[in-house]
C-alpha positions as CSV (number, residue, x, y, z in Angstrom):
1,M,29.0,-7.6,-22.9
2,Y,30.3,-5.4,-25.7
3,R,32.6,-2.5,-24.8
4,I,32.3,0.9,-26.3
5,L,35.9,1.9,-27.3
6,E,35.2,5.3,-28.9
7,K,32.3,7.8,-29.0
8,E,32.1,10.9,-31.2
9,S,29.4,13.4,-31.8
10,L,29.1,14.1,-35.6
11,N,26.4,16.7,-35.1
12,E,23.7,17.6,-32.5
13,T,21.7,14.5,-33.2
14,V,24.1,12.0,-34.8
15,T,26.7,9.9,-32.9
16,R,29.4,7.5,-34.0
17,M,30.5,4.7,-31.7
18,V,33.2,2.0,-32.1
19,I,32.2,-1.3,-30.4
20,E,34.5,-4.1,-29.5
21,A,32.8,-7.1,-31.2
22,P,35.4,-9.4,-32.8
23,L,33.0,-12.1,-33.9
24,V,30.8,-9.6,-35.8
25,A,33.8,-7.8,-37.3
26,R,35.2,-11.0,-38.6
27,K,32.3,-11.6,-41.0
28,A,30.8,-8.1,-41.5
29,K,30.3,-6.7,-45.0
30,A,29.0,-3.5,-46.4
31,G,25.2,-3.3,-46.3
32,Q,24.7,-5.6,-43.3
33,F,23.3,-4.6,-39.9
34,I,23.4,-5.5,-36.2
35,I,20.7,-5.6,-33.5
36,L,21.7,-4.3,-30.1
37,R,20.2,-3.9,-26.6
38,V,21.6,-1.1,-24.4
39,N,20.7,-2.9,-21.2
40,E,19.1,-6.1,-20.0
41,N,15.6,-4.7,-20.1
42,G,16.1,-2.7,-23.2
43,E,14.4,-3.0,-26.6
44,R,16.1,-4.5,-29.6
45,I,17.0,-2.0,-32.3
46,P,18.7,-2.5,-35.7
47,L,21.6,-0.3,-36.8
48,T,23.5,-0.7,-40.0
49,I,27.2,-1.5,-39.8
50,A,28.9,1.8,-40.7
51,G,32.4,0.3,-40.7
52,Y,34.5,-2.5,-39.3
53,D,38.1,-3.5,-38.6
54,R,38.8,-7.2,-38.7
55,E,42.3,-6.9,-37.2
56,K,41.2,-4.8,-34.2
57,G,37.9,-6.7,-33.9
58,T,35.8,-3.6,-33.9
59,V,32.5,-2.5,-35.5
60,T,31.4,1.1,-36.1
61,I,27.8,2.2,-35.7
62,I,26.4,5.6,-36.5
63,F,22.9,6.5,-35.1
64,Q,20.5,9.4,-35.0
65,I,19.0,10.2,-31.6
66,V,15.3,9.9,-32.5
67,G,13.7,7.6,-30.0
68,A,14.0,6.3,-26.4
69,T,16.6,3.6,-27.1
70,T,18.9,5.8,-29.2
71,Y,18.6,8.5,-26.5
72,E,19.7,5.9,-23.8
73,L,22.4,4.7,-26.1
74,N,23.8,8.2,-26.5
75,H,24.1,8.4,-22.7
76,K,26.7,5.6,-22.8
77,E,30.3,6.7,-22.9
78,A,33.6,5.1,-24.0
79,G,34.4,2.3,-21.5
80,D,30.7,1.4,-20.9
81,C,29.3,-1.8,-22.3
82,L,26.2,-2.8,-24.3
83,Q,24.1,-5.8,-23.3
84,D,23.8,-7.4,-26.8
85,F,25.3,-6.7,-30.1
86,V,24.2,-9.4,-32.6
87,G,25.2,-9.8,-36.2
88,P,26.1,-9.4,-39.0
89,L,22.6,-9.8,-40.2
90,G,21.0,-9.3,-43.6
91,R,22.5,-9.7,-47.1
92,P,25.6,-7.7,-48.1
93,T,25.3,-5.1,-50.8
94,E,25.9,-6.8,-54.2
95,I,28.9,-5.0,-55.8
96,E,30.6,-7.8,-57.8
97,G,31.2,-6.8,-61.5
98,L,30.2,-3.2,-61.1
99,K,32.6,-0.8,-62.9
100,E,30.9,2.6,-62.4
101,V,28.3,3.3,-59.7
102,C,26.5,6.4,-58.3
103,V,26.0,6.2,-54.6
104,V,23.3,8.6,-53.3
105,G,22.9,9.2,-49.6
106,G,20.6,11.4,-47.6
107,G,20.9,12.5,-44.0
108,V,22.0,9.9,-41.5
109,G,21.5,7.4,-44.4
110,C,25.0,8.5,-45.5
111,A,26.4,6.4,-42.6
112,I,25.0,3.4,-44.5
113,A,26.1,4.6,-47.9
114,L,29.7,5.2,-46.9
115,P,30.8,1.5,-46.4
116,V,29.1,0.7,-49.7
117,A,31.1,3.4,-51.4
118,R,34.3,2.1,-49.7
119,A,33.6,-1.5,-50.7
120,L,33.0,-0.4,-54.3
121,K,36.3,1.5,-54.4
122,E,38.2,-1.4,-53.0
123,E,36.8,-3.5,-55.9
124,G,38.2,-1.0,-58.4
125,C,34.9,0.6,-59.2
126,K,34.6,4.3,-60.1
127,V,32.3,5.8,-57.5
128,T,30.4,9.0,-57.9
129,S,28.8,10.0,-54.6
130,I,25.9,12.4,-54.0
131,I,25.2,13.2,-50.4
132,G,22.4,15.5,-49.2
133,F,21.4,17.2,-46.0
134,R,18.8,19.8,-44.9
135,N,21.5,22.3,-43.9
136,K,25.2,22.7,-43.2
137,D,24.8,21.9,-39.5
138,L,23.6,18.4,-40.3
139,L,26.5,17.6,-42.6
140,I,28.4,14.4,-41.7
141,L,31.2,12.2,-43.2
142,E,32.2,14.6,-46.0
143,D,35.9,13.8,-45.8
144,E,35.3,10.1,-45.6
145,F,33.1,10.2,-48.7
146,R,35.7,12.3,-50.6
147,E,38.3,9.7,-49.9
148,A,36.0,6.9,-51.0
149,S,34.8,8.6,-54.2
150,S,36.2,9.6,-57.6
151,E,33.7,12.4,-57.5
152,L,31.7,13.9,-54.6
153,I,28.7,16.2,-54.8
154,V,27.3,17.7,-51.6
155,M,23.8,19.1,-51.6
156,S,21.9,21.1,-48.9
157,D,18.2,21.9,-49.1
158,D,18.7,25.5,-48.0
159,G,22.0,26.1,-49.9
160,S,24.0,26.7,-46.7
161,Y,26.7,24.2,-47.9
162,G,27.6,22.7,-51.3
163,R,24.9,23.1,-54.0
164,Q,21.3,24.0,-53.1
165,G,18.6,21.4,-53.8
166,N,18.0,17.8,-53.3
167,V,20.1,14.8,-54.4
168,T,18.0,14.1,-57.5
169,V,19.1,17.4,-59.1
170,P,22.7,16.5,-59.9
171,L,21.7,12.9,-60.5
172,K,19.2,13.9,-63.2
173,E,21.7,16.3,-64.7
174,M,24.4,13.6,-65.0
175,L,22.0,11.1,-66.5
176,A,20.6,13.7,-69.0
177,E,24.2,14.5,-70.1
178,G,24.6,10.8,-70.9
179,R,26.7,9.7,-67.9
180,H,26.7,5.9,-67.7
181,F,26.3,4.1,-64.4
182,D,26.0,0.3,-64.1
183,K,23.8,1.0,-61.1
184,V,22.6,3.7,-58.7
185,I,22.6,2.7,-55.1
186,T,20.6,5.0,-52.8
187,I,20.2,5.0,-49.0
188,G,18.3,7.6,-47.0
189,P,14.7,8.7,-46.1
190,L,12.0,6.7,-47.9
191,I,10.7,9.7,-49.7
192,M,14.2,10.6,-51.0
193,M,14.8,7.0,-52.2
194,K,11.3,7.0,-53.9
195,F,12.3,10.1,-56.0
196,V,15.8,8.8,-56.8
197,V,14.0,5.7,-58.2
198,L,11.7,7.8,-60.2
199,T,14.6,9.8,-61.6
200,C,16.5,6.6,-62.6
201,K,13.4,5.2,-64.2
202,E,13.2,8.1,-66.6
203,F,16.6,7.0,-67.9
204,E,16.2,3.2,-67.4
205,V,19.2,2.9,-65.0
206,P,19.2,0.0,-62.5
207,V,18.7,1.3,-58.9
208,D,19.0,-0.5,-55.6
209,V,17.5,0.9,-52.3
210,S,18.4,0.0,-48.7
211,M,15.1,-0.4,-46.7
212,N,14.9,0.3,-43.0
213,P,11.4,-0.7,-41.9
214,I,10.2,-1.5,-38.3
215,M,12.2,-4.6,-37.2
216,I,12.3,-6.7,-34.0
217,D,14.1,-10.0,-34.2
218,G,16.1,-9.6,-37.4
219,T,15.6,-13.3,-38.5
220,G,12.3,-13.2,-40.4
221,M,10.3,-14.7,-37.6
222,C,8.3,-11.6,-36.4
223,G,7.3,-10.3,-39.8
224,C,7.4,-6.7,-38.7
225,C,9.9,-5.7,-41.5
226,R,7.7,-7.0,-44.3
227,L,7.7,-5.1,-47.6
228,T,5.5,-5.5,-50.7
229,L,7.3,-5.8,-53.9
230,N,5.8,-5.9,-57.4
231,I,7.6,-8.7,-59.3
232,D,6.5,-9.4,-62.8
233,G,3.1,-7.9,-62.1
234,K,2.5,-9.9,-58.9
235,K,2.6,-8.5,-55.3
236,V,5.2,-10.4,-53.3
237,T,6.0,-10.1,-49.6
238,K,9.6,-9.9,-48.6
239,F,11.4,-9.4,-45.3
240,A,14.0,-6.7,-45.1
241,C,16.0,-8.5,-42.4
242,V,16.6,-11.7,-44.4
243,D,15.8,-10.9,-48.0
244,G,17.4,-7.4,-47.8
245,P,17.9,-4.8,-46.7
246,D,18.8,-4.0,-50.4
247,F,16.1,-4.4,-53.0
248,N,15.5,-3.5,-56.6
249,G,14.0,0.0,-56.3
250,Y,11.6,-0.4,-59.1
251,Q,9.8,-3.2,-57.3
252,V,9.3,-1.6,-53.9
253,D,5.9,-0.2,-52.8
254,F,7.2,3.0,-51.2
255,D,3.8,4.4,-50.3
256,E,3.0,1.3,-48.3
257,A,6.4,1.3,-46.6
258,M,6.1,4.9,-45.6
259,S,2.6,4.3,-44.2
260,R,3.9,1.4,-42.1
261,N,6.8,3.4,-40.8
262,R,4.4,6.0,-39.5
263,M,2.4,3.5,-37.5
264,Y,4.2,4.0,-34.1
265,V,5.2,7.7,-34.4
266,D,3.0,8.7,-31.4
267,F,4.1,5.8,-29.3
268,E,7.8,6.4,-30.1
269,R,7.4,10.1,-29.1
270,H,5.9,9.1,-25.8
271,K,8.7,6.7,-25.0
272,Y,11.3,9.3,-26.0
273,E,9.8,11.8,-23.6
274,E,9.8,9.2,-20.9
275,A,13.5,8.5,-21.5
276,C,14.3,12.2,-21.5
277,N,12.6,12.6,-18.1
278,L,14.5,9.5,-16.8
279,F,17.9,10.9,-17.8
280,K,17.1,14.5,-16.9
281,G,20.0,15.9,-14.9
282,V,22.2,12.9,-15.9
283,K,25.4,13.9,-17.7
């Protein structure tokens, strides 16, 4: 069993938890993920490692309450335990040799982008971070990004905080002005990452994306997390759990990935409503 040491609400739909998991913390790196089960009969869900402390033996996760399992997880409190907490899984983000990088995060994807920005800074890299949200109420991790970045730009769709607009606006401005980045690393909604890639393509800047498709076992056996990549003119199937989650953004078939991610929306909504009814009246 894995004990929850801390729980914090970052906004109405996003929660941060610190989990006692020394074996995971010992080997965790930025960009990797874990798979957890809330209880013995629960489903397996992947969550990216948002932070870790090797000395304390803890791993931080940040999740958005969007489905039945995250709803159940959010009903756990500090002192409670999780059934399973497996990891680290996936390949770490490649940061070696990078001197200047732009990290672009959107929404709860910023929780994944933050450890990448921190790892780059620790390697002596100059980090420019752009983080975007629909509005001020959904803003998370601003202070943490400011500490991890040489420059931070905050965007909101409605202009209620920071600059108004989406994350591609300042990215395109900087590239058009001649700003050099060894690489752009973007993490967030698929549609956001698609347009970040299109922006980078205009200026021929390398760009990596962190993919979060449907996933079950996290070891490449189930095939649910498969993606189609275009490599040298050929369609190649890769698995986000073992080949990723980071990929060359120019190679990813985003339209197919978005279509696959929508396959179980109705089912997920039904299970979420079941969980809400189950926990109705439970504090």
